[in-house]
TORVOLO-134992 format. One record per residue (C-alpha): x, y, z; residue number from 1. Coordinates in steps of 0.02 Angstrom, whole numbers, plus 50000, padded with zeros to 5 digits. Last residue first. Layout:
BEGIN
+-------+-------+-------+-----+
!  east ! north !    up !   n !
+-------+-------+-------+-----+
!     X !     Y !     Z ! NUM !
...
+-------+-------+-------+-----+
***
This chain:
BEGIN
+-------+-------+-------+-----+
!  east ! north !    up !   n !
+-------+-------+-------+-----+
! 56973 ! 52827 ! 52128 ! 390 !
! 56839 ! 52845 ! 52262 ! 389 !
! 56916 ! 52749 ! 52406 ! 388 !
! 56813 ! 52678 ! 52550 ! 387 !
! 56909 ! 52514 ! 52543 ! 386 !
! 57072 ! 52608 ! 52530 ! 385 !
! 57164 ! 52570 ! 52367 ! 384 !
! 57298 ! 52456 ! 52296 ! 383 !
! 57287 ! 52435 ! 52107 ! 382 !
! 57292 ! 52623 ! 52081 ! 381 !
! 57188 ! 52706 ! 51946 ! 380 !
! 57249 ! 52757 ! 51773 ! 379 !
! 57131 ! 52644 ! 51679 ! 378 !
! 57088 ! 52654 ! 51494 ! 377 !
! 56927 ! 52563 ! 51456 ! 376 !
! 56883 ! 52378 ! 51437 ! 375 !
! 56702 ! 52377 ! 51384 ! 374 !
! 56540 ! 52283 ! 51416 ! 373 !
! 56403 ! 52347 ! 51304 ! 372 !
! 56250 ! 52452 ! 51267 ! 371 !
! 56216 ! 52509 ! 51444 ! 370 !
! 56035 ! 52558 ! 51478 ! 369 !
! 55998 ! 52732 ! 51545 ! 368 !
! 55847 ! 52765 ! 51435 ! 367 !
! 55778 ! 52599 ! 51375 ! 366 !
! 55857 ! 52477 ! 51254 ! 365 !
! 55779 ! 52341 ! 51145 ! 364 !
! 55889 ! 52217 ! 51051 ! 363 !
! 55951 ! 52106 ! 51190 ! 362 !
! 56119 ! 52059 ! 51263 ! 361 !
! 56247 ! 52194 ! 51297 ! 360 !
! 56391 ! 52182 ! 51175 ! 359 !
! 56559 ! 52111 ! 51225 ! 358 !
! 56736 ! 52151 ! 51280 ! 357 !
! 56749 ! 52304 ! 51168 ! 356 !
! 56908 ! 52406 ! 51173 ! 355 !
! 56975 ! 52561 ! 51257 ! 354 !
! 56980 ! 52750 ! 51246 ! 353 !
! 56856 ! 52862 ! 51339 ! 352 !
! 56682 ! 52937 ! 51320 ! 351 !
! 56631 ! 52816 ! 51183 ! 350 !
! 56480 ! 52873 ! 51084 ! 349 !
! 56299 ! 52815 ! 51076 ! 348 !
! 56200 ! 52873 ! 50926 ! 347 !
! 56027 ! 52944 ! 50894 ! 346 !
! 55850 ! 52912 ! 50834 ! 345 !
! 55890 ! 52822 ! 50672 ! 344 !
! 55737 ! 52766 ! 50575 ! 343 !
! 55716 ! 52576 ! 50572 ! 342 !
! 55528 ! 52558 ! 50593 ! 341 !
! 55549 ! 52506 ! 50775 ! 340 !
! 55650 ! 52662 ! 50811 ! 339 !
! 55838 ! 52665 ! 50793 ! 338 !
! 55980 ! 52681 ! 50918 ! 337 !
! 56154 ! 52684 ! 50841 ! 336 !
! 56306 ! 52605 ! 50920 ! 335 !
! 56490 ! 52628 ! 50963 ! 334 !
! 56516 ! 52800 ! 50886 ! 333 !
! 56696 ! 52854 ! 50919 ! 332 !
! 56715 ! 53004 ! 51035 ! 331 !
! 56854 ! 52930 ! 51142 ! 330 !
! 56948 ! 52804 ! 51038 ! 329 !
! 56900 ! 52626 ! 50995 ! 328 !
! 56976 ! 52451 ! 50990 ! 327 !
! 56874 ! 52306 ! 50922 ! 326 !
! 56884 ! 52140 ! 51016 ! 325 !
! 56696 ! 52115 ! 51027 ! 324 !
! 56612 ! 52204 ! 50882 ! 323 !
! 56582 ! 52387 ! 50839 ! 322 !
! 56439 ! 52484 ! 50757 ! 321 !
! 56301 ! 52404 ! 50860 ! 320 !
! 56120 ! 52431 ! 50812 ! 319 !
! 56013 ! 52458 ! 50968 ! 318 !
! 55824 ! 52464 ! 50960 ! 317 !
! 55735 ! 52609 ! 51043 ! 316 !
! 55743 ! 52715 ! 51199 ! 315 !
! 55850 ! 52871 ! 51213 ! 314 !
! 55984 ! 52927 ! 51336 ! 313 !
! 56093 ! 52776 ! 51297 ! 312 !
! 56226 ! 52713 ! 51415 ! 311 !
! 56410 ! 52688 ! 51382 ! 310 !
! 56421 ! 52566 ! 51457 ! 309 !
! 56474 ! 52437 ! 51583 ! 308 !
! 56659 ! 52467 ! 51619 ! 307 !
! 56795 ! 52345 ! 51665 ! 306 !
! 56971 ! 52413 ! 51679 ! 305 !
! 57112 ! 52442 ! 51557 ! 304 !
! 57301 ! 52464 ! 51563 ! 303 !
! 57376 ! 52533 ! 51400 ! 302 !
! 57435 ! 52426 ! 51254 ! 301 !
! 57271 ! 52407 ! 51159 ! 300 !
! 57208 ! 52262 ! 51051 ! 299 !
! 57222 ! 52140 ! 51197 ! 298 !
! 57310 ! 51981 ! 51141 ! 297 !
! 57214 ! 51855 ! 51037 ! 296 !
! 57173 ! 51689 ! 51123 ! 295 !
! 57214 ! 51523 ! 51039 ! 294 !
! 57334 ! 51468 ! 51176 ! 293 !
! 57355 ! 51603 ! 51309 ! 292 !
! 57448 ! 51488 ! 51429 ! 291 !
! 57553 ! 51358 ! 51336 ! 290 !
! 57463 ! 51198 ! 51291 ! 289 !
! 57489 ! 51036 ! 51387 ! 288 !
! 57567 ! 50872 ! 51329 ! 287 !
! 57743 ! 50940 ! 51347 ! 286 !
! 57704 ! 50982 ! 51529 ! 285 !
! 57715 ! 51166 ! 51579 ! 284 !
! 57860 ! 51176 ! 51701 ! 283 !
! 57911 ! 51137 ! 51880 ! 282 !
! 57733 ! 51103 ! 51936 ! 281 !
! 57648 ! 51156 ! 52098 ! 280 !
! 57775 ! 51298 ! 52107 ! 279 !
! 57647 ! 51440 ! 52112 ! 278 !
! 57699 ! 51504 ! 51940 ! 277 !
! 57690 ! 51327 ! 51871 ! 276 !
! 57515 ! 51303 ! 51942 ! 275 !
! 57465 ! 51472 ! 51868 ! 274 !
! 57520 ! 51413 ! 51696 ! 273 !
! 57425 ! 51250 ! 51719 ! 272 !
! 57267 ! 51349 ! 51759 ! 271 !
! 57294 ! 51455 ! 51603 ! 270 !
! 57315 ! 51301 ! 51494 ! 269 !
! 57150 ! 51234 ! 51564 ! 268 !
! 57065 ! 51398 ! 51522 ! 267 !
! 57141 ! 51410 ! 51347 ! 266 !
! 57085 ! 51233 ! 51306 ! 265 !
! 56909 ! 51269 ! 51367 ! 264 !
! 56917 ! 51432 ! 51269 ! 263 !
! 56938 ! 51335 ! 51108 ! 262 !
! 56806 ! 51207 ! 51158 ! 261 !
! 56672 ! 51335 ! 51199 ! 260 !
! 56554 ! 51242 ! 51315 ! 259 !
! 56373 ! 51298 ! 51290 ! 258 !
! 56261 ! 51397 ! 51410 ! 257 !
! 56367 ! 51556 ! 51424 ! 256 !
! 56485 ! 51648 ! 51308 ! 255 !
! 56670 ! 51685 ! 51326 ! 254 !
! 56787 ! 51626 ! 51463 ! 253 !
! 56794 ! 51756 ! 51601 ! 252 !
! 56929 ! 51706 ! 51727 ! 251 !
! 56910 ! 51777 ! 51902 ! 250 !
! 57051 ! 51807 ! 52025 ! 249 !
! 57113 ! 51753 ! 52195 ! 248 !
! 57270 ! 51785 ! 52299 ! 247 !
! 57222 ! 51754 ! 52481 ! 246 !
! 57191 ! 51901 ! 52600 ! 245 !
! 57036 ! 51824 ! 52680 ! 244 !
! 56915 ! 51969 ! 52655 ! 243 !
! 56990 ! 52055 ! 52502 ! 242 !
! 57054 ! 51906 ! 52404 ! 241 !
! 56941 ! 51762 ! 52457 ! 240 !
! 56793 ! 51882 ! 52464 ! 239 !
! 56825 ! 51956 ! 52291 ! 238 !
! 56862 ! 51787 ! 52212 ! 237 !
! 56696 ! 51712 ! 52265 ! 236 !
! 56596 ! 51873 ! 52255 ! 235 !
! 56563 ! 51969 ! 52416 ! 234 !
! 56691 ! 52106 ! 52380 ! 233 !
! 56593 ! 52121 ! 52217 ! 232 !
! 56447 ! 52197 ! 52311 ! 231 !
! 56411 ! 52313 ! 52162 ! 230 !
! 56426 ! 52464 ! 52279 ! 229 !
! 56587 ! 52389 ! 52346 ! 228 !
! 56666 ! 52382 ! 52173 ! 227 !
! 56591 ! 52550 ! 52124 ! 226 !
! 56677 ! 52635 ! 52271 ! 225 !
! 56839 ! 52538 ! 52244 ! 224 !
! 56860 ! 52567 ! 52057 ! 223 !
! 56796 ! 52427 ! 51945 ! 222 !
! 56905 ! 52275 ! 51910 ! 221 !
! 57062 ! 52274 ! 51805 ! 220 !
! 57060 ! 52184 ! 51639 ! 219 !
! 57201 ! 52065 ! 51597 ! 218 !
! 57212 ! 51983 ! 51425 ! 217 !
! 57224 ! 51795 ! 51452 ! 216 !
! 57388 ! 51705 ! 51494 ! 215 !
! 57353 ! 51634 ! 51667 ! 214 !
! 57531 ! 51680 ! 51717 ! 213 !
! 57485 ! 51865 ! 51710 ! 212 !
! 57345 ! 51837 ! 51835 ! 211 !
! 57462 ! 51740 ! 51949 ! 210 !
! 57600 ! 51870 ! 51949 ! 209 !
! 57476 ! 52011 ! 51979 ! 208 !
! 57401 ! 51923 ! 52130 ! 207 !
! 57570 ! 51911 ! 52216 ! 206 !
! 57600 ! 52097 ! 52186 ! 205 !
! 57425 ! 52139 ! 52248 ! 204 !
! 57456 ! 52041 ! 52409 ! 203 !
! 57619 ! 52135 ! 52439 ! 202 !
! 57532 ! 52303 ! 52407 ! 201 !
! 57390 ! 52257 ! 52525 ! 200 !
! 57513 ! 52216 ! 52663 ! 199 !
! 57599 ! 52384 ! 52637 ! 198 !
! 57431 ! 52476 ! 52639 ! 197 !
! 57372 ! 52399 ! 52801 ! 196 !
! 57260 ! 52247 ! 52812 ! 195 !
! 57081 ! 52197 ! 52856 ! 194 !
! 57022 ! 52362 ! 52935 ! 193 !
! 57089 ! 52471 ! 52795 ! 192 !
! 57161 ! 52407 ! 52633 ! 191 !
! 57078 ! 52353 ! 52472 ! 190 !
! 57165 ! 52253 ! 52337 ! 189 !
! 57101 ! 52298 ! 52164 ! 188 !
! 57029 ! 52149 ! 52074 ! 187 !
! 57117 ! 52079 ! 51921 ! 186 !
! 56989 ! 52006 ! 51801 ! 185 !
! 57051 ! 51883 ! 51670 ! 184 !
! 56991 ! 51898 ! 51491 ! 183 !
! 56898 ! 51805 ! 51354 ! 182 !
! 56809 ! 51913 ! 51222 ! 181 !
! 56620 ! 51906 ! 51233 ! 180 !
! 56509 ! 51843 ! 51093 ! 179 !
! 56364 ! 51808 ! 51210 ! 178 !
! 56412 ! 51844 ! 51389 ! 177 !
! 56546 ! 51839 ! 51524 ! 176 !
! 56589 ! 51660 ! 51565 ! 175 !
! 56656 ! 51607 ! 51734 ! 174 !
! 56803 ! 51515 ! 51815 ! 173 !
! 56857 ! 51564 ! 51992 ! 172 !
! 57045 ! 51540 ! 52015 ! 171 !
! 57105 ! 51527 ! 52195 ! 170 !
! 57273 ! 51542 ! 52282 ! 169 !
! 57361 ! 51482 ! 52440 ! 168 !
! 57201 ! 51392 ! 52486 ! 167 !
! 57171 ! 51302 ! 52651 ! 166 !
! 57153 ! 51115 ! 52617 ! 165 !
! 57221 ! 51051 ! 52781 ! 164 !
! 57358 ! 50920 ! 52785 ! 163 !
! 57298 ! 50770 ! 52884 ! 162 !
! 57110 ! 50778 ! 52902 ! 161 !
! 56995 ! 50917 ! 52841 ! 160 !
! 56831 ! 50963 ! 52924 ! 159 !
! 56696 ! 51077 ! 52854 ! 158 !
! 56550 ! 51115 ! 52970 ! 157 !
! 56385 ! 51067 ! 52890 ! 156 !
! 56317 ! 50964 ! 53036 ! 155 !
! 56333 ! 51107 ! 53160 ! 154 !
! 56472 ! 51140 ! 53285 ! 153 !
! 56541 ! 51300 ! 53213 ! 152 !
! 56434 ! 51362 ! 53069 ! 151 !
! 56591 ! 51430 ! 52985 ! 150 !
! 56771 ! 51427 ! 53045 ! 149 !
! 56906 ! 51496 ! 52931 ! 148 !
! 57011 ! 51373 ! 52832 ! 147 !
! 57005 ! 51488 ! 52682 ! 146 !
! 56932 ! 51375 ! 52547 ! 145 !
! 56827 ! 51263 ! 52662 ! 144 !
! 56762 ! 51414 ! 52758 ! 143 !
! 56718 ! 51503 ! 52595 ! 142 !
! 56617 ! 51349 ! 52542 ! 141 !
! 56521 ! 51354 ! 52706 ! 140 !
! 56495 ! 51543 ! 52694 ! 139 !
! 56429 ! 51528 ! 52516 ! 138 !
! 56304 ! 51395 ! 52570 ! 137 !
! 56248 ! 51501 ! 52718 ! 136 !
! 56224 ! 51654 ! 52609 ! 135 !
! 56124 ! 51551 ! 52486 ! 134 !
! 56015 ! 51480 ! 52625 ! 133 !
! 55966 ! 51642 ! 52709 ! 132 !
! 56069 ! 51732 ! 52841 ! 131 !
! 55974 ! 51788 ! 52997 ! 130 !
! 55895 ! 51961 ! 52982 ! 129 !
! 55956 ! 52128 ! 53050 ! 128 !
! 56091 ! 52138 ! 52918 ! 127 !
! 56262 ! 52219 ! 52911 ! 126 !
! 56401 ! 52177 ! 52790 ! 125 !
! 56566 ! 52245 ! 52857 ! 124 !
! 56635 ! 52072 ! 52899 ! 123 !
! 56606 ! 52018 ! 52718 ! 122 !
! 56569 ! 51834 ! 52688 ! 121 !
! 56511 ! 51769 ! 52518 ! 120 !
! 56337 ! 51821 ! 52463 ! 119 !
! 56359 ! 51911 ! 52297 ! 118 !
! 56400 ! 51764 ! 52184 ! 117 !
! 56235 ! 51675 ! 52214 ! 116 !
! 56145 ! 51811 ! 52113 ! 115 !
! 55967 ! 51811 ! 52178 ! 114 !
! 55810 ! 51714 ! 52133 ! 113 !
! 55784 ! 51674 ! 52319 ! 112 !
! 55820 ! 51488 ! 52326 ! 111 !
! 55782 ! 51465 ! 52141 ! 110 !
! 55961 ! 51506 ! 52092 ! 109 !
! 56016 ! 51647 ! 51979 ! 108 !
! 56129 ! 51638 ! 51827 ! 107 !
! 56020 ! 51509 ! 51744 ! 106 !
! 56029 ! 51336 ! 51668 ! 105 !
! 55885 ! 51280 ! 51783 ! 104 !
! 55977 ! 51134 ! 51861 ! 103 !
! 56143 ! 51226 ! 51848 ! 102 !
! 56078 ! 51370 ! 51953 ! 101 !
! 56026 ! 51253 ! 52095 ! 100 !
! 56193 ! 51161 ! 52080 !  99 !
! 56284 ! 51326 ! 52113 !  98 !
! 56470 ! 51298 ! 52151 !  97 !
! 56487 ! 51171 ! 52011 !  96 !
! 56667 ! 51126 ! 51962 !  95 !
! 56739 ! 51124 ! 52139 !  94 !
! 56923 ! 51079 ! 52114 !  93 !
! 57055 ! 51064 ! 52251 !  92 !
! 57234 ! 51058 ! 52187 !  91 !
! 57368 ! 51006 ! 52312 !  90 !
! 57556 ! 51022 ! 52324 !  89 !
! 57708 ! 50970 ! 52226 !  88 !
! 57634 ! 50883 ! 52073 !  87 !
! 57755 ! 50783 ! 51965 !  86 !
! 57699 ! 50611 ! 52025 !  85 !
! 57519 ! 50672 ! 52023 !  84 !
! 57525 ! 50711 ! 51837 !  83 !
! 57366 ! 50627 ! 51771 !  82 !
! 57263 ! 50693 ! 51916 !  81 !
! 57329 ! 50866 ! 51876 !  80 !
! 57253 ! 50856 ! 51703 !  79 !
! 57091 ! 50780 ! 51771 !  78 !
! 57071 ! 50927 ! 51890 !  77 !
! 57102 ! 51047 ! 51745 !  76 !
! 56970 ! 50957 ! 51643 !  75 !
! 56834 ! 50976 ! 51775 !  74 !
! 56880 ! 51156 ! 51818 !  73 !
! 56883 ! 51205 ! 51634 !  72 !
! 56718 ! 51115 ! 51602 !  71 !
! 56626 ! 51213 ! 51737 !  70 !
! 56696 ! 51378 ! 51672 !  69 !
! 56642 ! 51333 ! 51495 !  68 !
! 56463 ! 51304 ! 51551 !  67 !
! 56418 ! 51470 ! 51631 !  66 !
! 56230 ! 51439 ! 51642 !  65 !
! 56227 ! 51394 ! 51828 !  64 !
! 56320 ! 51546 ! 51891 !  63 !
! 56437 ! 51489 ! 52028 !  62 !
! 56481 ! 51362 ! 51895 !  61 !
! 56667 ! 51356 ! 51925 !  60 !
! 56794 ! 51346 ! 52066 !  59 !
! 56978 ! 51301 ! 52067 !  58 !
! 57079 ! 51298 ! 52228 !  57 !
! 57269 ! 51293 ! 52227 !  56 !
! 57363 ! 51227 ! 52379 !  55 !
! 57549 ! 51252 ! 52400 !  54 !
! 57683 ! 51118 ! 52408 !  53 !
! 57730 ! 50948 ! 52476 !  52 !
! 57770 ! 50805 ! 52359 !  51 !
! 57670 ! 50660 ! 52284 !  50 !
! 57531 ! 50780 ! 52239 !  49 !
! 57356 ! 50776 ! 52312 !  48 !
! 57224 ! 50802 ! 52177 !  47 !
! 57058 ! 50833 ! 52267 !  46 !
! 56897 ! 50832 ! 52165 !  45 !
! 56737 ! 50906 ! 52238 !  44 !
! 56555 ! 50906 ! 52182 !  43 !
! 56445 ! 51024 ! 52285 !  42 !
! 56302 ! 50962 ! 52392 !  41 !
! 56123 ! 51011 ! 52427 !  40 !
! 56048 ! 50876 ! 52534 !  39 !
! 55909 ! 50748 ! 52532 !  38 !
! 55728 ! 50778 ! 52574 !  37 !
! 55598 ! 50884 ! 52487 !  36 !
! 55647 ! 51039 ! 52587 !  35 !
! 55830 ! 51020 ! 52539 !  34 !
! 55967 ! 51022 ! 52671 !  33 !
! 56129 ! 51119 ! 52654 !  32 !
! 56314 ! 51126 ! 52610 !  31 !
! 56372 ! 50946 ! 52585 !  30 !
! 56542 ! 50939 ! 52502 !  29 !
! 56545 ! 50789 ! 52386 !  28 !
! 56672 ! 50665 ! 52322 !  27 !
! 56817 ! 50638 ! 52204 !  26 !
! 56989 ! 50572 ! 52245 !  25 !
! 57158 ! 50598 ! 52163 !  24 !
! 57316 ! 50513 ! 52226 !  23 !
! 57501 ! 50545 ! 52253 !  22 !
! 57483 ! 50590 ! 52436 !  21 !
! 57320 ! 50516 ! 52504 !  20 !
! 57160 ! 50598 ! 52444 !  19 !
! 56996 ! 50612 ! 52538 !  18 !
! 56840 ! 50676 ! 52448 !  17 !
! 56691 ! 50660 ! 52568 !  16 !
! 56694 ! 50844 ! 52615 !  15 !
! 56867 ! 50910 ! 52580 !  14 !
! 57003 ! 50792 ! 52638 !  13 !
! 57191 ! 50800 ! 52614 !  12 !
! 57291 ! 50653 ! 52680 !  11 !
! 57468 ! 50698 ! 52731 !  10 !
! 57609 ! 50790 ! 52644 !   9 !
! 57608 ! 50951 ! 52741 !   8 !
! 57703 ! 50989 ! 52901 !   7 !
! 57793 ! 51140 ! 52829 !   6 !
! 57628 ! 51224 ! 52787 !   5 !
! 57636 ! 51313 ! 52621 !   4 !
! 57718 ! 51485 ! 52617 !   3 !
! 57599 ! 51633 ! 52613 !   2 !
! 57610 ! 51743 ! 52458 !   1 !
+-------+-------+-------+-----+
***
């Protein structure tokens, strides 16, 4: 992990939030103009510790209906704001990355009705058209997080005064789906044009320490080919990790639309645990919960990765046989598919060992639809070539 700047300890500014050492300030990061007048802006809180140290960024609400992630970032910022005398370094919190999604309580924005978490910078992304608004917004936030230039010379360039706000680590807070188990996603670190294999291995080691410190069950991300196919290298954490080379991971905190108070506590505790691992705090404060509070450990002992499936080869109505958190073996029946009158048409079986993260939403399924989100046994490497097919 990169060492913090030796000349730190000055004012830290992100957008209009400007914090002297030992203070917390809140403001706005302007990222675009609106056609009806006014600007699109992201809320920012900067907690600047009394002593020098690393910089941790927290983001939430990149999907507008993922309420618990927003609340975790808000409450974590307040927690650090109450402990500025003990804080060695900086915490930058952006609770709502997608105001346009929040306004409609939806995953997608109304800019182009696309996933806003698939437009962060990727030097290998090719397009003959100029970037649209969401891509520009994501690039401007990415520039603030990584310290890389974006939109040089225009009114939305991000300037920091005193100590810069370049991240040493980032936690992106999400929710996964109705009834989902909480977990932390550990992306595989890709090597190739950005970094060599040894550099990728060092980055992956740093990342592993932070994900474990968060305290939730760890689920590895998809294999490299699927990861790139899904454009996850252009997600918030994926771009910060695999484009910029900064340790970053995603926390999935249960269901969307309503704040889950138990997982809110677990999320804030996880952020504090990462802050201790980074050296921002010497120890977990007595007033704070230990990482992993209220969250059951994974029901399996082997490494797992995310998997959407299995899929059904018949259409009908799905009747699940397992619940979130249940372990299963290869060959176990996970669901039945019945016709509208209730007669069974077939079953859907597990093709590998693992456990259930959550059920797919909706009652009706078509041929080829996944019936759930699973954590399945993973024997793949954590450091892989970008064009790998593990």
